[in-house]
C-alpha positions as CSV (number, residue, x, y, z in Angstrom):
1,X,-27.3,28.7,27.5
2,X,-27.5,25.0,27.9
3,X,-30.0,24.6,25.4
4,X,-28.1,26.8,23.0
5,X,-25.0,24.5,23.3
6,X,-27.1,21.4,22.9
7,X,-28.6,22.8,19.7
8,X,-25.0,23.6,18.4
9,X,-23.9,20.2,19.3
10,X,-26.9,18.5,17.5
11,X,-26.2,20.9,14.3
12,X,-22.6,20.0,14.3
13,X,-23.3,16.3,14.6
14,X,-26.0,16.3,11.8
15,X,-23.7,18.4,9.5
16,X,-20.9,15.9,10.1
17,X,-23.1,13.1,9.6
18,X,-24.4,14.4,6.5
19,X,-21.1,15.3,5.2
20,X,-19.4,12.0,5.8
21,X,-22.1,9.4,5.4
22,X,-24.9,10.6,2.9
23,X,-24.1,9.3,-0.5
24,X,-21.1,7.2,0.3
25,X,-20.4,5.1,-2.7
26,X,-21.9,7.5,-5.2
27,X,-20.8,10.7,-6.9
28,X,-23.2,13.5,-7.1
29,X,-24.4,15.0,-10.3
30,X,-22.0,17.9,-10.3
31,X,-19.0,15.5,-9.7
32,X,-20.4,13.2,-12.7
33,X,-20.5,16.1,-15.0
34,X,-17.0,17.3,-13.9
35,X,-15.6,13.7,-14.4
36,X,-17.2,13.3,-17.9
37,X,-15.8,16.7,-18.9
38,X,-12.4,15.8,-17.7
39,X,-12.5,12.6,-19.8
40,X,-13.6,14.2,-22.8
41,X,-11.1,16.8,-22.5
42,X,-8.3,14.6,-22.0
43,X,-9.4,12.4,-24.9
44,X,-9.3,15.5,-27.2
45,X,-5.8,16.4,-26.1
46,X,-4.6,12.8,-26.7
47,X,-6.1,12.8,-30.2
48,X,-4.8,16.4,-30.9
49,X,-1.2,15.3,-30.3
50,X,-1.3,12.3,-32.5
51,X,0.8,12.7,-35.6
52,X,2.4,16.0,-34.6
53,X,5.7,16.7,-33.1
54,X,6.3,18.1,-29.7
55,X,9.1,18.4,-27.0
56,X,8.6,16.4,-23.8
57,X,7.8,19.6,-22.0
58,X,5.0,20.6,-24.5
59,X,3.5,17.1,-24.1
60,X,3.7,17.4,-20.3
61,X,2.4,20.9,-20.3
62,X,-0.6,19.8,-22.6
63,X,-1.5,16.7,-20.3
64,X,-0.7,17.6,-16.9
65,X,-3.5,19.6,-16.0
66,X,-5.7,16.7,-16.5
67,X,-3.6,13.4,-15.6
68,X,-1.3,12.5,-12.6
69,X,2.4,12.5,-13.2
70,X,2.5,8.5,-13.0
71,X,-0.4,8.3,-15.8
72,X,1.5,10.8,-17.8
73,X,4.7,8.9,-17.7
74,X,2.9,5.7,-18.4
75,X,1.1,7.2,-21.4
76,X,4.4,8.7,-22.6
77,X,6.2,5.4,-22.4
78,X,3.5,3.3,-24.0
79,X,2.4,5.8,-26.9
80,X,5.1,8.4,-27.5
81,X,8.1,7.7,-29.8
82,X,11.1,9.9,-30.2
83,X,12.2,10.9,-33.6
84,X,14.8,13.4,-35.0
85,X,12.0,16.0,-35.1
86,X,10.8,15.5,-31.6
87,X,8.2,13.3,-29.8
88,X,5.0,12.0,-31.6
89,X,2.1,9.7,-30.9
90,X,1.7,7.5,-34.0
91,X,-2.0,7.0,-33.8
92,X,-4.8,5.5,-31.7
93,X,-5.0,2.0,-33.1
94,X,-3.3,0.6,-30.1
95,X,-5.3,2.7,-27.5
96,X,-4.2,1.0,-24.2
97,X,-3.8,4.2,-22.3
98,X,-6.1,6.4,-24.3
99,X,-9.3,7.7,-22.6
100,X,-11.9,5.0,-23.8
101,X,-14.7,6.1,-26.1
102,X,-17.4,5.9,-23.4
103,X,-21.2,6.7,-24.5
104,X,-21.5,9.2,-21.4
105,X,-24.9,8.1,-21.2
106,X,-26.7,5.8,-18.5
107,X,-24.5,3.0,-19.6
108,X,-21.5,4.8,-18.3
109,X,-21.4,4.1,-14.5
110,X,-19.5,5.8,-11.7
111,X,-18.3,4.5,-8.4
112,X,-16.7,6.5,-5.7
113,X,-14.2,4.8,-3.5
114,X,-14.2,7.1,-0.4
115,X,-11.7,4.9,1.4
116,X,-9.0,5.4,-1.2
117,X,-10.3,8.7,-2.6
118,X,-10.7,7.3,-6.2
119,X,-13.5,7.6,-8.7
120,X,-14.1,4.6,-11.1
121,X,-15.9,5.5,-14.4
122,X,-16.6,2.5,-16.3
123,X,-18.7,1.0,-19.1
124,X,-19.6,-2.3,-20.5
125,X,-18.3,-2.4,-24.0
126,X,-20.0,-4.6,-26.5
127,X,-18.5,-7.3,-28.6
128,X,-16.8,-5.9,-31.6
129,X,-15.9,-7.5,-35.0
130,X,-14.5,-4.5,-36.9
131,X,-11.9,-2.9,-37.1
132,X,-10.6,-5.0,-34.4
133,X,-11.9,-8.2,-33.0
134,X,-12.8,-7.8,-29.3
135,X,-15.0,-9.7,-26.8
136,X,-17.5,-7.8,-24.7
137,X,-15.5,-6.2,-21.9
138,X,-15.4,-3.4,-19.4
139,X,-13.2,-0.4,-19.7
140,X,-12.4,1.8,-16.8
141,X,-11.0,5.3,-16.1
142,X,-9.8,5.8,-12.6
143,X,-9.8,9.3,-11.1
144,X,-7.9,10.7,-8.2
145,X,-7.7,14.2,-6.6
146,X,-4.4,16.0,-6.6
147,X,-5.1,18.8,-4.0
148,X,-8.5,20.0,-5.1
149,X,-8.1,18.8,-8.8
150,X,-9.6,15.8,-10.1
151,X,-7.2,13.9,-12.6
152,X,-7.0,10.7,-14.5
153,X,-4.7,8.3,-12.7
154,X,-5.3,5.1,-14.5
155,X,-7.0,3.2,-17.4
156,X,-8.0,-0.5,-16.9
157,X,-9.8,-3.2,-19.0
158,X,-11.2,-6.4,-17.6
159,X,-13.6,-9.3,-18.8
160,X,-15.7,-9.1,-15.7
161,X,-16.5,-6.2,-13.3
162,X,-13.7,-5.5,-11.1
163,X,-13.9,-6.9,-7.7
164,X,-13.2,-3.2,-6.2
165,X,-16.0,-1.8,-8.1
166,X,-18.5,-4.8,-7.3
167,X,-17.8,-4.0,-3.6
168,X,-18.6,-0.4,-4.2
169,X,-21.8,-1.1,-5.9
170,X,-23.2,-3.5,-3.4
């Protein structure tokens, strides 16, 4: 009996160790694919609502399965205009809170912040000269979990790799 209990304790310890410590700071391939699919779906919806009229509720219902409420409100306040016909997004020329156009290749990096339960998806973007002049920079999408659902919770840009991300990749 004592040997059985010892085996159970060892199995539980190993399981706990594996679950909590293996892969800290990394997202497994399933999460990578899920994260990329979430970004691509969200970007498609953002583009689909451009230059079409909607009610607030329609916009919320389209985006809320993929974005947090705080991100939705920031996106709405930044990119949506109220007209007599309804609410409309007037294009993606100023794309501050639109999902970046990542390559979804080995250049697209993912870091998992286990302590804050966040996922940073980011890519170093090359210098652009057309249609807008932009220096080389990093673009990020921050994902968080609402219950069991992964959602977009923020969009960031910086000239250098964010300190939070540097700490996760070291």
